[in-house]
C-alpha positions in Angstrom: 84.7 65.0 -88.2 85.8 65.7 -84.9 85.4 63.2 -82.2 84.0 64.4 -78.9 85.9 63.0 -76.0 84.6 63.4 -72.5 85.7 62.2 -69.1 84.2 59.0 -67.9 81.4 59.4 -65.3 82.2 58.1 -61.9 79.3 56.8 -59.8 79.4 57.7 -56.2 78.9 54.8 -53.9 77.0 55.2 -50.8 78.8 54.5 -47.6 77.9 52.0 -45.0 76.6 54.9 -42.7 73.9 55.8 -45.2 72.8 52.2 -45.6 72.7 51.6 -41.9 70.6 54.7 -41.3 68.1 53.6 -43.9 67.9 50.1 -42.4 67.3 51.6 -38.9 64.5 53.9 -40.2 62.8 51.0 -42.0 63.1 48.8 -39.0 61.5 51.4 -36.8 58.7 52.0 -39.2 58.0 48.2 -39.6 58.2 47.8 -35.8 55.7 50.7 -35.3 53.3 49.1 -37.8 53.5 45.7 -36.1 52.9 47.2 -32.7 49.9 49.3 -33.9 48.4 46.2 -35.5 49.0 44.2 -32.4 47.3 46.9 -30.3 44.3 47.2 -32.7 43.6 43.5 -33.1 44.5 42.2 -29.6 43.4 45.1 -27.4 41.2 47.7 -29.0 38.9 45.3 -30.9 38.3 43.4 -27.6 37.7 46.6 -25.6 34.3 47.6 -24.0 34.1 50.6 -26.3 34.1 48.4 -29.4 31.6 46.1 -27.8 29.2 48.9 -27.2 29.7 50.2 -30.7 28.8 46.8 -32.1 25.8 46.6 -29.9 24.4 50.0 -30.9 25.0 49.3 -34.6 23.1 46.0 -34.2 20.2 48.1 -32.6 20.3 50.4 -35.6 20.2 47.5 -38.0 17.4 45.7 -35.9 19.6 42.6 -35.8 17.9 41.0 -32.8 20.0 37.8 -32.8 23.3 39.7 -32.7 22.0 42.1 -30.0 21.0 39.1 -27.9 24.4 37.4 -28.5 26.1 40.6 -27.2 24.1 40.5 -23.9 25.7 39.2 -20.7 24.6 35.8 -19.4 22.5 37.4 -16.6 20.7 39.5 -19.2 20.1 36.5 -21.4 18.6 34.7 -18.4 16.2 37.6 -17.8 15.4 38.1 -21.5 15.5 34.9 -23.5 15.6 35.4 -27.2 11.8 34.9 -27.7 11.1 37.5 -25.0 13.8 39.9 -26.2 12.3 39.9 -29.7 9.1 41.4 -28.2 10.9 44.3 -26.5 10.3 47.5 -28.4 14.0 48.5 -27.9 15.2 45.5 -29.9 13.6 46.6 -33.2 12.0 50.0 -32.5 15.1 52.0 -33.2 15.8 50.4 -36.6 17.4 52.9 -38.9 16.4 55.7 -36.5 19.8 56.2 -34.8 21.2 59.1 -36.8 24.5 59.3 -34.8 26.1 58.2 -31.6 29.2 59.0 -29.7 30.9 56.9 -27.1 31.8 59.8 -24.8 33.5 57.9 -22.0 34.3 54.4 -21.0 35.3 53.6 -17.4 36.7 50.1 -16.6 36.7 48.8 -13.0 37.9 45.2 -13.0 35.4 43.0 -14.8 32.8 45.8 -15.1 32.8 48.8 -17.4 30.5 51.8 -17.8 30.0 53.5 -21.2 28.4 56.9 -21.5 27.0 57.2 -25.0 25.3 60.3 -26.6 22.7 59.1 -29.0 20.8 61.1 -31.7 17.6 59.5 -32.7 15.3 60.5 -35.6 11.8 61.3 -34.5 9.2 58.7 -35.4 7.6 59.1 -38.8 10.5 61.2 -40.2 12.4 60.4 -43.3 16.1 60.4 -43.6 16.2 63.9 -45.1 14.1 65.5 -42.4 15.7 67.1 -39.4 13.7 66.2 -36.4 15.9 64.6 -33.8 15.9 63.7 -30.1 19.1 63.6 -28.2 19.7 61.1 -25.3 22.6 60.2 -23.0 22.6 56.4 -22.4 24.7 54.7 -19.8 25.5 51.1 -20.6 27.0 48.7 -18.1 29.3 46.0 -19.6 30.7 42.9 -18.0 33.8 41.0 -19.1 33.0 37.4 -19.9 35.2 34.6 -21.3 34.2 35.5 -24.9 34.5 39.3 -24.5 32.7 42.3 -23.1 28.9 41.9 -22.9 26.1 44.4 -22.2 24.3 44.0 -18.8 20.9 45.3 -19.9 19.3 45.3 -16.5 22.0 47.5 -15.0 22.1 50.0 -17.9 20.2 53.3 -18.1 19.0 53.5 -21.7 17.0 56.7 -22.2 16.7 56.3 -25.9 14.7 53.1 -25.4 11.7 55.3 -24.4 11.2 56.4 -28.0 11.3 52.9 -29.4 7.9 51.8 -30.6 6.7 48.3 -31.1 6.7 47.3 -34.8 3.3 46.4 -36.2 
């Protein structure tokens, strides 16, 4: 039997240039992820647009205590929790907000103004029915030590007109 003889395989080693290029690319990617995380957790989550999104989602869930906690101190003084519970706006839009879009947020120092387009299901309609009312609400927010809060008395909330008192 004949013996098959072949040449030995040589492995090509990668040069230092290839390794450095990979290290630089990975460092840039990791740096980008760190900066994006920093921006999201330290800036965006504490922005007025996130504060208004939390407030509107609390309205849709009829979470009165969280709504009240997101009010500015001046609004809390005007509407103590016991009185705020009785306002139709606090519970009347529960599961009726079909969609909302924060169209524009304008910051001016410690105040911000958020323009929000709200789509509200008509009263008595089920989730699968298509009767909607569209509103443009303008919320005023104030920066307080614990974050942005809604100043209810300075806001123009048109969607509150369709909120009905719960029986």
